[in-house]
N, C-alpha and C positions, 0 to 999 in steps of 0.2 A: 408311570412312564419315566424312563431314565434319559433325561436330556443331556447328561454328562457325555455320553458316547455319541452324541449327534442325532440327527433326525433324518428320516427318509420317508417320502410319501410312497406307500405301497397301495396298489390297486387290487382289491379283493373282490372277486366276482362270485355271485351266488345265483344259481339258476333255479328258478321256482316254477313248478308246474301250475298252470292256471286251471281253474275249474272248467273253463271252456275247452280245455284240451290243448291249448297252445302253450308257448313257452315265453316267459317274461325274463328279460335280462336286467337284473338290478345291480347298479354300480354303487359300491361302498368305498368311500375314501377315508383312510385312517392314517395316523402318524405312528410309525414304528421305528424300531432300532434298525441300523444298517445291516446287521448280521442276518436277521430273519424278520419276516412280518410276524408280529405277535398274533397268535392264534388262540382260539378257545380250545382248551385241552383239559382233560381230566388232570387235576393237580396230582403231583407225585406224592406218595405217602412215605415220608422219611422215617416213620416210626419203626422201632425195632427194640429188642431186648436180648441180653445175654442170660437172663434169669430163666430158671426152669420153673414153670408155673403149675399149680395144682389143676387149674382149668385153663384151656387155651383161649386166647383172645379171638375176636371175630375175624372172619376172612377179610383181608384188605380188598378194597374196591368192590365189596359185595361178591367176591369170587371172580370178577371179570368175565371171561368167556368160559369158565368152568361150569359144567352142569352139576347141579346138586353139590355145591362146594362144602356145605356144612352138614351133609348127610341127614338133613331133615326128612328126606324121603328114603330112608334106609340106604341101600347101596345102589340105588337106581343111577344109571349113567356110568357106573364103574364095573370093571371086569377084572378077572384074574389074569396075570401075565406069568408065563412059565409053568412050573410043575406044582406050585403050591395051591392054596385055596384062600378064599376071602370070606369074611363074615362081618356082621354088624356088631359093634360094641356099644354098651350103654353104661355110663358112669353112675355112681350113687346119686349124683345130682340130676340125672336124667339127660346128660349131654350124650349125643350120638356121634359115633366115629366109625371108621372102618379098620379092620384088622386083616393083615396078610399073615397066614400061618401055614404050618406044614411045609416049610420052605426047604429046598435042597440046593439051590443055586443063589448067588448074590442078588441077581435081578428078579428072583421070584417075588412078586409083589402085586400091588393093585395097578390098574391101568385105566386111562381115559384118553381117547383120541381127540386131537384138536387140529385145526387148520392154521398153519403158520404162513404169513405173507412175507415175501421177499422184501428186505429193507426195513422191517419193523423190529422194534426192541420189545421184548416180552419180560415184564417184571413178574417173578414167581415167588410165592410164599406158601408155606404150609406149617402146621404144628405137628410134631412127630414125637413118639417115644417108642422104646423097646421094652419088652416084658422081663428083661433080665440084665442086670449090670448096666454097662454103658458101652456105646460104640458108635462109629460114624454111620450116618444115614445120608445118602446123596440123592438129589433129584436128577433124573436122567431123561433126556429127550431122545427117543428112538425115531430117527427120520425114516421116511418111506424107502430110501435107498439103503437102509441098514446102518447108517452112521449113528453112533452113540455120542451125544453131546451132554456133558455134565453141566448142570445149571446151578450148582451150589451144594453145600453139604454142612452138616452140623453134627456135633457129638451129642447123641440122644441118650436119655437115661430112663431108668425104670421108676415109675411112680409120679412123674411130672412131665409136662409138655415143654419141648424146646422149639424155638422158631427157626425154621429152615428158610432162609431168604436168599434169593439169587435171581437167575434169569438167563436168557439167551438172546442172541441177535440172529435173525433169520437171513442167512446168506442166499437161500433159495426159497421159493414157495413150496411147501411140502406138508403132507399129513404127518403128524407126529404123535407118538404115544408117550404120555407122561408116566414114568416109572419111578420106583423108589428102590435104592440099592443098599444092601448091608452085607458085608462079608461074613458076618456072624449069622450063618444059616440056621442056627438053632433058635434064634430070637424071632419073636413075632414083631412085625412093624405095625405100629398104630399110627393112623393119619387122620387129621381133622382140619377143617376150615382152610381149604386149598384155594389159591387164587392165581390166575394168570391174566395179567392186564397188558394189552398191546398198546404201544405208542409209536407214532411215526418219528423219524429223526427230527423233524421240525418241532414236534411237541416236546421231544426230549430236550432240545435246545431251549425251548421256551421255559422249561423248568429251571434250567441253568440261569437264564436271564432273570427270572423271578427271584431265585435264591440270591443272586448277586445284589439285586435291588434291596433285598431285605437284610442280607448279612454283611455286605461290604460298603453300603452307602447310607448316608443319613441326610435328612433335609434340614436346612437352616434358613432363617430369615434375618437379613441385615437391614437395619433401619438407620438412616443418616438424618440427623437433625442439627440445626444450629443450637447454640447455647440457650437461646430463648424458647426452644421447643418447636420452632418452625421446621416443617419437613423440607428436605432439600430435593426438590424435584429435579431429575436429570443428573443427580450425582453419579459420577463415573466410578464403578467398582472394578479394580483390576485384581484378579484372584489367581494365585500361583501356588500349586502344591509343591512343597519342598521335601516331603517324606511320606511314603506309604506305610500304613500300619500292617499291611499284609506282606509278610516276607516272601519274596520270590527271588531265588538266587541260583547260582551255578557253582559247580565244583571248580577247583583250580589245582594245578600241580606245580612242581618245582620249576618248570619252564618259565613261569611268570617272573622269576627273579632275574632272568637274563634277556628278556624280550620286552622292549619298550612297546612294541606293537601289541603284544598280548596284554600288557598292563593297561594301555589306553583302551583296547577293545573291552576289557573286563570292567574297568572303572566307569566307563560311559554307560554301562547297563545295569550293574548289579551292586547291591549293598549287603548281600548275604552269601556265605560260601561254606563249603566243606572241603577239606584237603582230601584228595583221592587216596593217597597212601602215606603221606609224609609224617603223620602223627601216630601211625600204627606201631605196635611193638616191633614188628619185623623190620621197620625202617629206623627206629631210634636205638635199637640194641641188636645189631646184626651179629655181633660177637659178644658172648656172655661176659657181663661185667664192664663192657665198654659202651656206655651210653653216649649218644651223639644227637643232640637236638639242633645242630647248626642250621639245617635246612628248614625245619619246622619253625624255629625261632625267627628266621628271616622272613618267612611267609606270614607269620603272625604280625611282625613289625610292619610289613607292607599293608596288610589288611587294616591295622589300626591307623596307619597314616592316612588311609583313604576311607575311614569310617565304615568299614566292612565288618559285619558281625560274623562270627565263626561258630560252626557246630563242631564240637570235639569228637572226632571219628578216628579210631575207636579205641577204647581201653583194652578190650579183649575180643578176639575172634575165635568162636567156638569150633570152626572148621580146621582140623589139623593140617589140611593141605596148605593153609596160609600162615602156618607157624614155622619159625626157623627150626632147623634140625636140632640145634642145641636145646631148644625148649622141649621138643618131642622126646629127647633122650634123657630127660631128667627123671630121677626117682620121684615118687609122690611127695616126699618130704622136701626135696630140692625144688620141685615145682611150686609148692606152697610158698616157700621163701622167695623164690624169684618173682612169683606173681604179686606177692605183697610189696616187694620192692618196686615192681612196675607200676602198680596203681598209685602208690605213694609218690613216685617220681612224676608221672605225667599229670596227675590231677593237681598236685601241689604247684607244679610249675605253671600251669595254665589256668589256675583258679582266678576267676574274675576277668579272664580274657576270652572265654567261650560262653555261648548262650545255652549250650546243651551238651550232654555227654551221651554218646552211644556206648553204654557200659558193656553190654554184651551183644555181639554181632552174630546173627543167624543161629540163635540158640534153640530154635524149634527144629531145625534140620540137623544140627550137630551138637555134640555134648562132650567135647574133649576134657573140659575141666571137671564136669560131673563124673565122667568115667574114671578120672584119675584121683580126684580129691573128695568125692562124695556128692550125694544128691543136692546138697545145699550150697555148692560152690558158687553158683551164679548169685544166689541170694546174698551170700556173704560179701561178694564183691560190690553189690549195690549198697549194702550197709556201709562198707568202708568208703566208697565214693561219696556217699551222703555225709559221712562224718567229716571228710576232707573238704567238701564243697557243698554245704547244705542249701545254698541259694540257687543252685543250677538244676534245671530239669534233667532227669535221668531217663533215657530211652532204652527200650528193647527194640533193636533194629532187625527187620526180617524181610524176606522176599517171598513172593507168590501169595501173600495174604489177600491182595486185591487183584493180582495179575492172572492167576490160573486156578480155575475152579476144580481142576483135577488133583491138585496137591493136597492130600489129606493132612499132612503134617502141619501145614501153615494156615488152615482155615481159621476164620475169625474167632470161633469159640475156643479152639486150641491155643490161639495166641493169648486170649484173655485168661485161660486157665493157667498158662505159664506165668503171665505177668502177676496174676493173683497169688500164685505160689511165692513169687519173689517179694511182693509187697506185704504178705502176711507173715513173713519171717520176722522173728523178734528183733525189734529196733528199726524196722523199715516202714512202720506205719506212717511216719511223717514225711516220707519222701515225696517230692514233687515229681510225679511220674508222667511220662509221655509215651505215646504210641508212634513208633517209627516204622514206616512202610516204604520199602525201597522203591518199588515201582519200575522194575525192569520188564518192559512189555515186549512180548514177541508179537510182531504184527499179524502173524497168521492166527493168533489166539486172542486178539483184542476183543474184549467183552465188556462194554461200558456198563451193562446192566449188573453184571457180577461185581464190577468195581464199585458202583454206587451202593449196591445192597450191602457189600462188606463194610463200606464206610458207615452206612446206617447202623449196622450192628455194633461196630467198635465205637461209634460216636455216642451210642446210648449210655456208655460208661461215664461220659462227662470229661474224660481225659483229653488233653490236646493231641491232635493227630498231625503229624508232619509227613509229607511225601519226601523222602530223604535222598533218593538217588535216581530220579526219573530219567529214563531213556527209552527209546523204541528201536527195535531191531531194524536192520537195513531192509528196505522195501521200496518199490517204486512210489508207494503212497506214504512213505515215512512221515513227511511233513504234515500231511492231513491227519494221520493217526496221532502224531505228537500233539497237534492242536486239540484233538478230541480229548486226550488224556489230561492235558493241562487245564482245559476248560472244565472238565469234570471235577478235577481236584480243587480248582479255585472257587468253584460255585458251591461246593458242598459245605453245609453249615459247620461240620465238625473239623474241617481241615484248617489248620492255623498257620501253615507255611509250606512252601515247596522249594526243594533244591533239585536241580537237574544234574545228572552226571553226564555232562556234555561239554563241548568246547571247540576251540579251533584246531584244524588239522596240524598246524605247526607245533602244537603242544602234545601231539601224539594221540589225540582222540580219534578213534576210527569207527565207532559205532554210530552215535548220534553226533554228527559233525555240524557245528553251527557256522563255521567260517572256513574258507579254503586257505591254501598256503599264502595267499596275498591278503588275507583277512577280509575278503569279500564274502558276503552272506551266501550260504547255501539256502535251498528252499526251507530247511528246518530253521535256519537262522532268521529268515524272513518272518516265519511264524512267531518266533520268540519276540522279535522287535515289534511286531504288530500287537501282540498281547501286552507287552510292557506299556505301549502307548494307550491301549484300550483300557487297561486296569489302573490308569492314572488320570486325574483330572487335568485336562489340557488348559493352559493359561488362557483366560478369557477377559474381555472388557464388556461390562454390562451397565446399562443405564438404569437408574432408579425410576420407579413410577411416581405418580403424583403424591404419594405418601412418603417418598424418599426411601422406599424399600425395594429389595429384591428377595426372591425366594428361590433357592437352588439346591439340588442334591449334590453332595460331595462325597467322594470316597473317603473312608476313614484314614486320617493321617494329619500331617502338619501343613499349615498354609501361611503364606505371607499375603496380606491383603492391603491394598492402597485405595483410599477414597479421594476422588478429585472434586473439589468444589467447582460447580459449573460457572460461578460468577467470578471468583477470585483466582481460580486455577490452583489454589493451595492444595497441598497433599497431606493426608493423614494416614499414617501406616500403622498396622498392628498385626500381631500373629494370632492364629486361631487353630485349635485342634478339634477335629471332628472325630467323635467316637460313637459307638453304639448307644452309650448312655445319654448322650446329649442331643440325639436326633429330635427334631421338632423345636429346637432352641431358637430364641430370638435374641439377637445381639444388637444393642443400641450403641450407636457411634455419635458422639457429640463433637461438633466442629465449630470453632470460633469464627464468627463472620469477619 
């Protein structure tokens, strides 16, 4: 139980039918977190892999509500959808699966009907392969009113099984058909070990709380004794967190240089940032050969003066729409020279001043540099950035990988395929690489199940994941959706930091606005302030027990601790750092009588 975030008595009622035919009301009183009553729920399965396996792994949750999920009973419970046909397949090892063949349309596949309940989240997984080459296979939920909802996709291959993991949120109660889609109609779709596990929103939130307790908190015991070893009963411990180890920050732009109100608003909340545009090539060299880092330098100076860490964003942007005209008009030879000058200039200038580099921005959707300089252009830029700044993590920054299950280009497996290509390039094996996921969410398409499952898949690589540009589209429920996204990111074991692309209206932010023109919080701003407080240990005064000790969970980070002798009122101060490695630690404090 997490006492750091406070306690609330929740009354949970259970109605039990008596043998005599009457009803007995049993009252249970438990202590829970203020956000939700902790409830008994099926634990969420965070396991995933990007590897293509010779044999598929077992169905998660035993298949959940799927009938015959592992095809032990042949194809019972499954039917054909569309114009194709289905049959049972058996591997050399005796594993059974189902095959959709003789297909003529993308959705010609297998089908099983399930009942979806409004307000529930459905975690989906299946193991798939195709019988020729490689290609995308998507899970599609066909609702009773005809709507097709994509629940995830994977790049399937021939000869091995790939995990397709995703899911849907049920906006309405509906019968739904689970289908599998492949635009390669000549390929057979093979499917095995299918799972669909429902969760209520309360259960989903309980997973987040459990993960935070495990991943972001550690328990420590402090024991105060006099020099002669006598326990100091009633010793007063004052505990104040001075720094959080989980980076939660916000973008900033040039308006901060001329607005004291903006500066005060930012510094009072955040210690991590990304410049929205000021470090980009289009800002620092608007005219060829005339570099100007004046604004970026001033913003770096402001950040350093206020102990704010900076993500370097970005060295290159692969979308030609965001390149200056002079860059787009260069010949390949001229572009190569200009690009080399750009990377040498910006990385050398800010080496040691940034904690990360977005080396290539949106390279799954766009390929300007590969189109003009060859297929290894991005990999070469990572190699050069690594040579110039070997101690900084290099990110591939992309959108829709966690936001939109419909985007084939940016699905998690395609993301890792691209990153693997970059890291396998000669000279890049030693790069400290990171996964950058922008997180621009459209409120009408918010799918927390797809977000979590995508993080599961990418997290299986062991690389650090940052949500780099989080915002949520305008909507009457924007604040609620923003909170859901931020909670999902903060609670996921693989996520190591979050930066929002948001800010005050006076600085020109107009999508996710956190403060109005008078720097008063918007509803979204209230959410952010609430979470900042919730994700940090609140200063507390605690009395030691008869053994002179206290035991308490602390968020990972730095602390100043003062112990007051109840007899002499003398104070003993020390610093302490809580990390995942020291959880369960016992700290002995000796005080002179």
